[in-house]
KOLLOZA-295747 format. One record per residue (C-alpha): residue number from 1; residue in three letters; x, y, z. Coordinates in Angstrom, 3 decimals. Example, Ala and Ser with C-alpha at 12.3 -4.5 7.8 and 13.67 -1.06 7.14 Angstrom:
BEGIN
<rec><seq>1</seq><type>ALA</type><x>12.300</x><y>-4.500</y><z>7.800</z></rec>
<rec><seq>2</seq><type>SER</type><x>13.670</x><y>-1.060</y><z>7.140</z></rec>
END
This chain:
BEGIN
<rec><seq>1</seq><type>UNK</type><x>-39.992</x><y>80.030</y><z>56.262</z></rec>
<rec><seq>2</seq><type>UNK</type><x>-36.588</x><y>81.711</y><z>55.974</z></rec>
<rec><seq>3</seq><type>UNK</type><x>-35.677</x><y>79.517</y><z>53.007</z></rec>
<rec><seq>4</seq><type>UNK</type><x>-38.911</x><y>80.515</y><z>51.258</z></rec>
<rec><seq>5</seq><type>UNK</type><x>-38.185</x><y>84.181</y><z>51.910</z></rec>
<rec><seq>6</seq><type>UNK</type><x>-34.615</x><y>83.947</y><z>50.553</z></rec>
<rec><seq>7</seq><type>UNK</type><x>-35.578</x><y>81.780</y><z>47.575</z></rec>
<rec><seq>8</seq><type>UNK</type><x>-38.031</x><y>84.458</y><z>46.452</z></rec>
<rec><seq>9</seq><type>UNK</type><x>-35.929</x><y>87.541</y><z>47.183</z></rec>
<rec><seq>10</seq><type>UNK</type><x>-32.691</x><y>86.129</y><z>45.716</z></rec>
<rec><seq>11</seq><type>UNK</type><x>-34.563</x><y>84.249</y><z>42.971</z></rec>
<rec><seq>12</seq><type>UNK</type><x>-32.586</x><y>81.076</y><z>43.529</z></rec>
<rec><seq>13</seq><type>UNK</type><x>-32.654</x><y>77.827</y><z>45.484</z></rec>
<rec><seq>14</seq><type>UNK</type><x>-30.970</x><y>78.597</y><z>48.816</z></rec>
<rec><seq>15</seq><type>UNK</type><x>-29.622</x><y>75.771</y><z>50.959</z></rec>
<rec><seq>16</seq><type>UNK</type><x>-29.175</x><y>77.032</y><z>54.502</z></rec>
<rec><seq>17</seq><type>UNK</type><x>-26.308</x><y>75.723</y><z>56.645</z></rec>
<rec><seq>18</seq><type>UNK</type><x>-26.928</x><y>77.817</y><z>59.745</z></rec>
<rec><seq>19</seq><type>UNK</type><x>-29.352</x><y>80.447</y><z>60.954</z></rec>
<rec><seq>20</seq><type>UNK</type><x>-29.461</x><y>82.636</y><z>64.049</z></rec>
<rec><seq>21</seq><type>UNK</type><x>-32.240</x><y>85.000</y><z>65.078</z></rec>
<rec><seq>22</seq><type>UNK</type><x>-31.354</x><y>88.215</y><z>66.945</z></rec>
<rec><seq>23</seq><type>UNK</type><x>-27.653</x><y>87.559</y><z>66.388</z></rec>
<rec><seq>24</seq><type>UNK</type><x>-25.247</x><y>90.049</y><z>67.968</z></rec>
<rec><seq>25</seq><type>UNK</type><x>-22.163</x><y>91.287</y><z>66.109</z></rec>
<rec><seq>26</seq><type>UNK</type><x>-19.716</x><y>93.269</y><z>68.227</z></rec>
<rec><seq>27</seq><type>UNK</type><x>-17.619</x><y>96.242</y><z>67.248</z></rec>
<rec><seq>28</seq><type>UNK</type><x>-14.777</x><y>96.845</y><z>69.726</z></rec>
<rec><seq>29</seq><type>UNK</type><x>-14.488</x><y>100.465</y><z>68.599</z></rec>
<rec><seq>30</seq><type>UNK</type><x>-18.100</x><y>101.396</y><z>68.042</z></rec>
<rec><seq>31</seq><type>UNK</type><x>-21.719</x><y>100.395</y><z>67.775</z></rec>
<rec><seq>32</seq><type>UNK</type><x>-22.802</x><y>96.787</y><z>68.254</z></rec>
<rec><seq>33</seq><type>UNK</type><x>-25.487</x><y>95.430</y><z>65.919</z></rec>
<rec><seq>34</seq><type>UNK</type><x>-28.157</x><y>92.850</y><z>66.715</z></rec>
<rec><seq>35</seq><type>UNK</type><x>-29.254</x><y>91.338</y><z>63.420</z></rec>
<rec><seq>36</seq><type>UNK</type><x>-32.819</x><y>90.091</y><z>62.927</z></rec>
<rec><seq>37</seq><type>UNK</type><x>-31.601</x><y>87.105</y><z>60.894</z></rec>
<rec><seq>38</seq><type>UNK</type><x>-28.010</x><y>85.935</y><z>60.431</z></rec>
<rec><seq>39</seq><type>UNK</type><x>-27.768</x><y>83.167</y><z>57.861</z></rec>
<rec><seq>40</seq><type>UNK</type><x>-24.988</x><y>81.112</y><z>56.306</z></rec>
<rec><seq>41</seq><type>UNK</type><x>-25.731</x><y>79.107</y><z>53.169</z></rec>
<rec><seq>42</seq><type>UNK</type><x>-23.957</x><y>76.065</y><z>51.743</z></rec>
<rec><seq>43</seq><type>UNK</type><x>-21.922</x><y>78.284</y><z>49.402</z></rec>
<rec><seq>44</seq><type>UNK</type><x>-20.400</x><y>80.035</y><z>52.414</z></rec>
<rec><seq>45</seq><type>UNK</type><x>-22.309</x><y>83.272</y><z>51.837</z></rec>
<rec><seq>46</seq><type>UNK</type><x>-23.334</x><y>85.312</y><z>54.871</z></rec>
<rec><seq>47</seq><type>UNK</type><x>-26.785</x><y>86.869</y><z>54.742</z></rec>
<rec><seq>48</seq><type>UNK</type><x>-28.311</x><y>89.444</y><z>57.081</z></rec>
<rec><seq>49</seq><type>UNK</type><x>-32.065</x><y>90.012</y><z>56.806</z></rec>
<rec><seq>50</seq><type>UNK</type><x>-33.652</x><y>92.990</y><z>58.573</z></rec>
<rec><seq>51</seq><type>UNK</type><x>-37.406</x><y>93.550</y><z>58.768</z></rec>
<rec><seq>52</seq><type>UNK</type><x>-37.914</x><y>97.260</y><z>59.338</z></rec>
<rec><seq>53</seq><type>UNK</type><x>-41.145</x><y>99.178</y><z>59.857</z></rec>
<rec><seq>54</seq><type>UNK</type><x>-39.511</x><y>102.492</y><z>60.763</z></rec>
<rec><seq>55</seq><type>UNK</type><x>-38.246</x><y>104.291</y><z>57.626</z></rec>
<rec><seq>56</seq><type>UNK</type><x>-35.673</x><y>106.252</y><z>59.642</z></rec>
<rec><seq>57</seq><type>UNK</type><x>-34.036</x><y>102.981</y><z>60.733</z></rec>
<rec><seq>58</seq><type>UNK</type><x>-33.644</x><y>101.693</y><z>57.159</z></rec>
<rec><seq>59</seq><type>UNK</type><x>-31.466</x><y>104.407</y><z>55.654</z></rec>
<rec><seq>60</seq><type>UNK</type><x>-28.603</x><y>103.609</y><z>53.288</z></rec>
<rec><seq>61</seq><type>UNK</type><x>-25.900</x><y>104.341</y><z>55.862</z></rec>
<rec><seq>62</seq><type>UNK</type><x>-27.316</x><y>101.705</y><z>58.198</z></rec>
<rec><seq>63</seq><type>UNK</type><x>-27.328</x><y>99.081</y><z>55.443</z></rec>
<rec><seq>64</seq><type>UNK</type><x>-23.722</x><y>99.976</y><z>54.642</z></rec>
<rec><seq>65</seq><type>UNK</type><x>-22.765</x><y>99.708</y><z>58.315</z></rec>
<rec><seq>66</seq><type>UNK</type><x>-24.376</x><y>96.271</y><z>58.610</z></rec>
<rec><seq>67</seq><type>UNK</type><x>-22.473</x><y>95.136</y><z>55.530</z></rec>
<rec><seq>68</seq><type>UNK</type><x>-19.108</x><y>96.368</y><z>56.823</z></rec>
<rec><seq>69</seq><type>UNK</type><x>-19.627</x><y>94.915</y><z>60.306</z></rec>
<rec><seq>70</seq><type>UNK</type><x>-20.772</x><y>91.601</y><z>58.834</z></rec>
<rec><seq>71</seq><type>UNK</type><x>-17.643</x><y>91.344</y><z>56.698</z></rec>
<rec><seq>72</seq><type>UNK</type><x>-15.385</x><y>92.385</y><z>59.607</z></rec>
<rec><seq>73</seq><type>UNK</type><x>-16.781</x><y>89.718</y><z>61.920</z></rec>
<rec><seq>74</seq><type>UNK</type><x>-16.495</x><y>86.836</y><z>59.437</z></rec>
<rec><seq>75</seq><type>UNK</type><x>-12.916</x><y>87.603</y><z>58.418</z></rec>
<rec><seq>76</seq><type>UNK</type><x>-9.997</x><y>86.288</y><z>60.470</z></rec>
<rec><seq>77</seq><type>UNK</type><x>-6.364</x><y>87.382</y><z>60.401</z></rec>
<rec><seq>78</seq><type>UNK</type><x>-5.524</x><y>84.297</y><z>58.354</z></rec>
<rec><seq>79</seq><type>UNK</type><x>-8.182</x><y>84.865</y><z>55.690</z></rec>
<rec><seq>80</seq><type>UNK</type><x>-6.736</x><y>85.619</y><z>52.267</z></rec>
<rec><seq>81</seq><type>UNK</type><x>-8.303</x><y>88.581</y><z>50.493</z></rec>
<rec><seq>82</seq><type>UNK</type><x>-9.610</x><y>86.423</y><z>47.664</z></rec>
<rec><seq>83</seq><type>UNK</type><x>-11.273</x><y>84.072</y><z>50.152</z></rec>
<rec><seq>84</seq><type>UNK</type><x>-13.382</x><y>86.674</y><z>51.971</z></rec>
<rec><seq>85</seq><type>UNK</type><x>-16.976</x><y>85.463</y><z>51.842</z></rec>
<rec><seq>86</seq><type>UNK</type><x>-19.727</x><y>87.172</y><z>49.907</z></rec>
<rec><seq>87</seq><type>UNK</type><x>-22.195</x><y>89.101</y><z>52.045</z></rec>
<rec><seq>88</seq><type>UNK</type><x>-25.823</x><y>90.038</y><z>51.535</z></rec>
<rec><seq>89</seq><type>UNK</type><x>-27.685</x><y>92.644</y><z>53.568</z></rec>
<rec><seq>90</seq><type>UNK</type><x>-31.415</x><y>92.537</y><z>52.873</z></rec>
<rec><seq>91</seq><type>UNK</type><x>-33.766</x><y>95.185</y><z>54.250</z></rec>
<rec><seq>92</seq><type>UNK</type><x>-37.463</x><y>94.357</y><z>54.014</z></rec>
<rec><seq>93</seq><type>UNK</type><x>-39.185</x><y>97.676</y><z>54.666</z></rec>
<rec><seq>94</seq><type>UNK</type><x>-42.829</x><y>98.440</y><z>55.378</z></rec>
<rec><seq>95</seq><type>UNK</type><x>-42.720</x><y>101.396</y><z>52.976</z></rec>
<rec><seq>96</seq><type>UNK</type><x>-40.924</x><y>102.225</y><z>49.744</z></rec>
<rec><seq>97</seq><type>UNK</type><x>-37.924</x><y>103.729</y><z>51.544</z></rec>
<rec><seq>98</seq><type>UNK</type><x>-35.908</x><y>104.386</y><z>48.370</z></rec>
<rec><seq>99</seq><type>UNK</type><x>-38.921</x><y>106.067</y><z>46.698</z></rec>
<rec><seq>100</seq><type>UNK</type><x>-38.316</x><y>104.526</y><z>43.296</z></rec>
<rec><seq>101</seq><type>UNK</type><x>-41.708</x><y>102.797</y><z>43.075</z></rec>
<rec><seq>102</seq><type>UNK</type><x>-39.927</x><y>99.495</y><z>42.477</z></rec>
<rec><seq>103</seq><type>UNK</type><x>-40.771</x><y>96.176</y><z>44.153</z></rec>
<rec><seq>104</seq><type>UNK</type><x>-37.100</x><y>95.418</y><z>44.866</z></rec>
<rec><seq>105</seq><type>UNK</type><x>-33.783</x><y>97.273</y><z>44.668</z></rec>
<rec><seq>106</seq><type>UNK</type><x>-30.408</x><y>95.601</y><z>44.113</z></rec>
<rec><seq>107</seq><type>UNK</type><x>-27.530</x><y>97.848</y><z>45.167</z></rec>
<rec><seq>108</seq><type>UNK</type><x>-24.120</x><y>96.968</y><z>43.743</z></rec>
<rec><seq>109</seq><type>UNK</type><x>-20.938</x><y>99.027</y><z>43.558</z></rec>
<rec><seq>110</seq><type>UNK</type><x>-19.999</x><y>100.114</y><z>40.045</z></rec>
<rec><seq>111</seq><type>UNK</type><x>-17.091</x><y>101.883</y><z>38.362</z></rec>
<rec><seq>112</seq><type>UNK</type><x>-18.590</x><y>105.234</y><z>37.421</z></rec>
<rec><seq>113</seq><type>UNK</type><x>-16.359</x><y>105.790</y><z>34.402</z></rec>
<rec><seq>114</seq><type>UNK</type><x>-17.458</x><y>102.680</y><z>32.514</z></rec>
<rec><seq>115</seq><type>UNK</type><x>-20.503</x><y>101.385</y><z>34.410</z></rec>
<rec><seq>116</seq><type>UNK</type><x>-18.910</x><y>97.989</y><z>35.083</z></rec>
<rec><seq>117</seq><type>UNK</type><x>-19.469</x><y>96.146</y><z>38.363</z></rec>
<rec><seq>118</seq><type>UNK</type><x>-16.851</x><y>96.482</y><z>41.108</z></rec>
<rec><seq>119</seq><type>UNK</type><x>-16.803</x><y>92.907</y><z>42.393</z></rec>
<rec><seq>120</seq><type>UNK</type><x>-16.129</x><y>93.341</y><z>46.107</z></rec>
<rec><seq>121</seq><type>UNK</type><x>-18.526</x><y>90.568</y><z>47.168</z></rec>
<rec><seq>122</seq><type>UNK</type><x>-20.909</x><y>92.952</y><z>48.942</z></rec>
<rec><seq>123</seq><type>UNK</type><x>-24.598</x><y>92.993</y><z>48.018</z></rec>
<rec><seq>124</seq><type>UNK</type><x>-27.354</x><y>95.173</y><z>49.488</z></rec>
<rec><seq>125</seq><type>UNK</type><x>-31.013</x><y>94.573</y><z>48.665</z></rec>
<rec><seq>126</seq><type>UNK</type><x>-34.069</x><y>96.615</y><z>49.640</z></rec>
<rec><seq>127</seq><type>UNK</type><x>-37.478</x><y>94.950</y><z>49.370</z></rec>
<rec><seq>128</seq><type>UNK</type><x>-40.477</x><y>97.264</y><z>49.142</z></rec>
<rec><seq>129</seq><type>UNK</type><x>-43.115</x><y>96.006</y><z>51.575</z></rec>
<rec><seq>130</seq><type>UNK</type><x>-45.793</x><y>98.016</y><z>49.753</z></rec>
<rec><seq>131</seq><type>UNK</type><x>-45.434</x><y>95.830</y><z>46.680</z></rec>
<rec><seq>132</seq><type>UNK</type><x>-48.857</x><y>94.397</y><z>45.758</z></rec>
<rec><seq>133</seq><type>UNK</type><x>-47.989</x><y>92.897</y><z>42.374</z></rec>
<rec><seq>134</seq><type>UNK</type><x>-49.305</x><y>89.447</y><z>41.504</z></rec>
<rec><seq>135</seq><type>UNK</type><x>-45.823</x><y>87.914</y><z>41.581</z></rec>
<rec><seq>136</seq><type>UNK</type><x>-44.027</x><y>85.570</y><z>43.976</z></rec>
<rec><seq>137</seq><type>UNK</type><x>-42.447</x><y>88.585</y><z>45.661</z></rec>
<rec><seq>138</seq><type>UNK</type><x>-45.709</x><y>90.533</y><z>45.757</z></rec>
<rec><seq>139</seq><type>UNK</type><x>-47.507</x><y>87.597</y><z>47.344</z></rec>
<rec><seq>140</seq><type>UNK</type><x>-44.704</x><y>87.242</y><z>49.890</z></rec>
<rec><seq>141</seq><type>UNK</type><x>-45.069</x><y>90.913</y><z>50.864</z></rec>
<rec><seq>142</seq><type>UNK</type><x>-48.843</x><y>90.396</y><z>51.123</z></rec>
<rec><seq>143</seq><type>UNK</type><x>-48.319</x><y>87.499</y><z>53.521</z></rec>
<rec><seq>144</seq><type>UNK</type><x>-45.896</x><y>89.499</y><z>55.663</z></rec>
<rec><seq>145</seq><type>UNK</type><x>-48.503</x><y>92.266</y><z>56.030</z></rec>
<rec><seq>146</seq><type>UNK</type><x>-51.434</x><y>89.885</y><z>56.420</z></rec>
<rec><seq>147</seq><type>UNK</type><x>-53.243</x><y>89.753</y><z>59.772</z></rec>
<rec><seq>148</seq><type>UNK</type><x>-55.605</x><y>86.900</y><z>58.869</z></rec>
<rec><seq>149</seq><type>UNK</type><x>-53.897</x><y>83.516</y><z>58.659</z></rec>
<rec><seq>150</seq><type>UNK</type><x>-56.348</x><y>82.090</y><z>56.128</z></rec>
<rec><seq>151</seq><type>UNK</type><x>-55.704</x><y>84.964</y><z>53.700</z></rec>
<rec><seq>152</seq><type>UNK</type><x>-52.011</x><y>84.110</y><z>53.307</z></rec>
<rec><seq>153</seq><type>UNK</type><x>-50.774</x><y>82.640</y><z>50.016</z></rec>
<rec><seq>154</seq><type>UNK</type><x>-47.796</x><y>80.564</y><z>51.165</z></rec>
<rec><seq>155</seq><type>UNK</type><x>-48.509</x><y>77.422</y><z>53.158</z></rec>
<rec><seq>156</seq><type>UNK</type><x>-45.164</x><y>77.578</y><z>55.025</z></rec>
<rec><seq>157</seq><type>UNK</type><x>-45.943</x><y>81.045</y><z>56.356</z></rec>
<rec><seq>158</seq><type>UNK</type><x>-49.600</x><y>80.249</y><z>56.943</z></rec>
<rec><seq>159</seq><type>UNK</type><x>-48.848</x><y>77.221</y><z>59.117</z></rec>
<rec><seq>160</seq><type>UNK</type><x>-46.121</x><y>79.025</y><z>61.055</z></rec>
<rec><seq>161</seq><type>UNK</type><x>-48.369</x><y>82.037</y><z>61.672</z></rec>
<rec><seq>162</seq><type>UNK</type><x>-51.216</x><y>79.783</y><z>62.775</z></rec>
<rec><seq>163</seq><type>UNK</type><x>-48.919</x><y>78.011</y><z>65.249</z></rec>
<rec><seq>164</seq><type>UNK</type><x>-47.732</x><y>81.237</y><z>66.895</z></rec>
<rec><seq>165</seq><type>UNK</type><x>-51.101</x><y>83.017</y><z>66.818</z></rec>
<rec><seq>166</seq><type>UNK</type><x>-53.569</x><y>80.231</y><z>67.565</z></rec>
<rec><seq>167</seq><type>UNK</type><x>-51.767</x><y>77.280</y><z>69.160</z></rec>
<rec><seq>168</seq><type>UNK</type><x>-51.380</x><y>77.488</y><z>72.951</z></rec>
<rec><seq>169</seq><type>UNK</type><x>-47.841</x><y>76.096</y><z>72.852</z></rec>
<rec><seq>170</seq><type>UNK</type><x>-46.864</x><y>78.491</y><z>70.058</z></rec>
<rec><seq>171</seq><type>UNK</type><x>-48.299</x><y>81.504</y><z>71.883</z></rec>
<rec><seq>172</seq><type>UNK</type><x>-46.315</x><y>80.566</y><z>74.996</z></rec>
<rec><seq>173</seq><type>UNK</type><x>-43.107</x><y>80.215</y><z>72.957</z></rec>
<rec><seq>174</seq><type>UNK</type><x>-43.691</x><y>83.603</y><z>71.326</z></rec>
<rec><seq>175</seq><type>UNK</type><x>-44.192</x><y>85.270</y><z>74.710</z></rec>
<rec><seq>176</seq><type>UNK</type><x>-40.969</x><y>83.723</y><z>76.027</z></rec>
<rec><seq>177</seq><type>UNK</type><x>-39.101</x><y>84.837</y><z>72.898</z></rec>
<rec><seq>178</seq><type>UNK</type><x>-40.181</x><y>88.439</y><z>73.373</z></rec>
<rec><seq>179</seq><type>UNK</type><x>-39.152</x><y>88.283</y><z>77.030</z></rec>
<rec><seq>180</seq><type>UNK</type><x>-35.692</x><y>86.964</y><z>76.052</z></rec>
<rec><seq>181</seq><type>UNK</type><x>-35.210</x><y>89.676</y><z>73.430</z></rec>
<rec><seq>182</seq><type>UNK</type><x>-36.250</x><y>92.365</y><z>75.902</z></rec>
<rec><seq>183</seq><type>UNK</type><x>-33.887</x><y>91.012</y><z>78.573</z></rec>
<rec><seq>184</seq><type>UNK</type><x>-31.023</x><y>90.821</y><z>76.082</z></rec>
<rec><seq>185</seq><type>UNK</type><x>-31.585</x><y>94.459</y><z>75.199</z></rec>
<rec><seq>186</seq><type>UNK</type><x>-31.487</x><y>95.441</y><z>78.874</z></rec>
<rec><seq>187</seq><type>UNK</type><x>-28.247</x><y>93.482</y><z>79.452</z></rec>
<rec><seq>188</seq><type>UNK</type><x>-26.617</x><y>94.946</y><z>76.335</z></rec>
<rec><seq>189</seq><type>UNK</type><x>-27.504</x><y>98.441</y><z>77.514</z></rec>
<rec><seq>190</seq><type>UNK</type><x>-25.963</x><y>97.756</y><z>80.915</z></rec>
<rec><seq>191</seq><type>UNK</type><x>-22.736</x><y>96.414</y><z>79.385</z></rec>
<rec><seq>192</seq><type>UNK</type><x>-22.441</x><y>99.381</y><z>77.046</z></rec>
<rec><seq>193</seq><type>UNK</type><x>-23.132</x><y>101.754</y><z>79.950</z></rec>
<rec><seq>194</seq><type>UNK</type><x>-20.379</x><y>100.187</y><z>82.064</z></rec>
<rec><seq>195</seq><type>UNK</type><x>-17.944</x><y>100.345</y><z>79.172</z></rec>
<rec><seq>196</seq><type>UNK</type><x>-18.690</x><y>104.009</y><z>78.454</z></rec>
<rec><seq>197</seq><type>UNK</type><x>-18.183</x><y>104.801</y><z>82.150</z></rec>
<rec><seq>198</seq><type>UNK</type><x>-14.788</x><y>103.060</y><z>82.113</z></rec>
<rec><seq>199</seq><type>UNK</type><x>-13.717</x><y>104.927</y><z>78.986</z></rec>
<rec><seq>200</seq><type>UNK</type><x>-14.701</x><y>108.242</y><z>80.563</z></rec>
<rec><seq>201</seq><type>UNK</type><x>-12.801</x><y>107.352</y><z>83.758</z></rec>
<rec><seq>202</seq><type>UNK</type><x>-9.663</x><y>106.467</y><z>81.812</z></rec>
<rec><seq>203</seq><type>UNK</type><x>-9.808</x><y>109.703</y><z>79.853</z></rec>
<rec><seq>204</seq><type>UNK</type><x>-10.411</x><y>111.797</y><z>82.979</z></rec>
<rec><seq>205</seq><type>UNK</type><x>-7.429</x><y>110.248</y><z>84.784</z></rec>
<rec><seq>206</seq><type>UNK</type><x>-5.183</x><y>110.766</y><z>81.785</z></rec>
<rec><seq>207</seq><type>UNK</type><x>-6.190</x><y>114.420</y><z>81.593</z></rec>
<rec><seq>208</seq><type>UNK</type><x>-6.189</x><y>115.304</y><z>85.305</z></rec>
<rec><seq>209</seq><type>UNK</type><x>-3.121</x><y>113.259</y><z>86.328</z></rec>
<rec><seq>210</seq><type>UNK</type><x>-1.201</x><y>113.541</y><z>83.061</z></rec>
<rec><seq>211</seq><type>UNK</type><x>-0.951</x><y>109.748</y><z>82.996</z></rec>
<rec><seq>212</seq><type>UNK</type><x>-0.503</x><y>107.404</y><z>80.082</z></rec>
<rec><seq>213</seq><type>UNK</type><x>-3.429</x><y>105.209</y><z>79.170</z></rec>
<rec><seq>214</seq><type>UNK</type><x>-1.669</x><y>102.197</y><z>80.714</z></rec>
<rec><seq>215</seq><type>UNK</type><x>-1.174</x><y>104.054</y><z>84.003</z></rec>
<rec><seq>216</seq><type>UNK</type><x>-4.840</x><y>105.067</y><z>84.053</z></rec>
<rec><seq>217</seq><type>UNK</type><x>-5.981</x><y>101.496</y><z>83.409</z></rec>
<rec><seq>218</seq><type>UNK</type><x>-3.684</x><y>100.165</y><z>86.122</z></rec>
<rec><seq>219</seq><type>UNK</type><x>-5.076</x><y>102.699</y><z>88.593</z></rec>
<rec><seq>220</seq><type>UNK</type><x>-8.610</x><y>101.577</y><z>87.742</z></rec>
<rec><seq>221</seq><type>UNK</type><x>-7.496</x><y>97.926</y><z>88.144</z></rec>
<rec><seq>222</seq><type>UNK</type><x>-8.623</x><y>96.996</y><z>84.640</z></rec>
<rec><seq>223</seq><type>UNK</type><x>-7.363</x><y>93.473</y><z>83.867</z></rec>
<rec><seq>224</seq><type>UNK</type><x>-4.304</x><y>93.338</y><z>81.633</z></rec>
<rec><seq>225</seq><type>UNK</type><x>-6.111</x><y>91.196</y><z>79.036</z></rec>
<rec><seq>226</seq><type>UNK</type><x>-8.637</x><y>94.022</y><z>78.536</z></rec>
<rec><seq>227</seq><type>UNK</type><x>-6.047</x><y>96.767</y><z>77.973</z></rec>
<rec><seq>228</seq><type>UNK</type><x>-5.844</x><y>96.348</y><z>74.202</z></rec>
<rec><seq>229</seq><type>UNK</type><x>-9.608</x><y>96.733</y><z>73.926</z></rec>
<rec><seq>230</seq><type>UNK</type><x>-9.563</x><y>100.159</y><z>75.601</z></rec>
<rec><seq>231</seq><type>UNK</type><x>-6.410</x><y>101.277</y><z>73.783</z></rec>
<rec><seq>232</seq><type>UNK</type><x>-8.448</x><y>101.112</y><z>70.560</z></rec>
<rec><seq>233</seq><type>UNK</type><x>-10.762</x><y>103.825</y><z>71.877</z></rec>
<rec><seq>234</seq><type>UNK</type><x>-7.790</x><y>106.019</y><z>72.782</z></rec>
END
């Protein structure tokens, strides 16, 4: 199903090497992102697909943040600049978020003075879920909105939807998946809450006791291997 989706949106034959659903990318200095789909293809390209029904959660700044965090997490200290992988962030939105009345939007950086592409390997695509054109993409958007299995165009999606909506085993798997996602969200919230509390405690000790950050962390008995992580916040 994911291959079908990417083949149509990217208008090419994608060969997937790895795929993760609800994949978490960490940011040691800021907001963590849980990506709906995190895909690596055989060309070494990293692709993030987000399916978004809430227009306010599909703004340009979020797409840019996903792209930057994706590139940060796939690049090691040893990676040469020329070898940094290409990245794709694809937002499939329920409405026409960019208001251009287009079925699909390809966002690329350009040099304003001459209109030429700035080849930084970053690609952002918005897919308009309201598209009803009689095209491969329009039929895909129809199937993603469709509530009746038999009304879907694509067999791959039709069979998958039937399994999760009508098959007892599929329904059970879907219920378990939702439970896992919910639990992961709860655990992530707890971890972030603990971390924010520690940061506040460090800052309060530094201010009230006129201590260095290292002295504050030692007083709070924060393990030495975690010191660098909190120094970034300071």
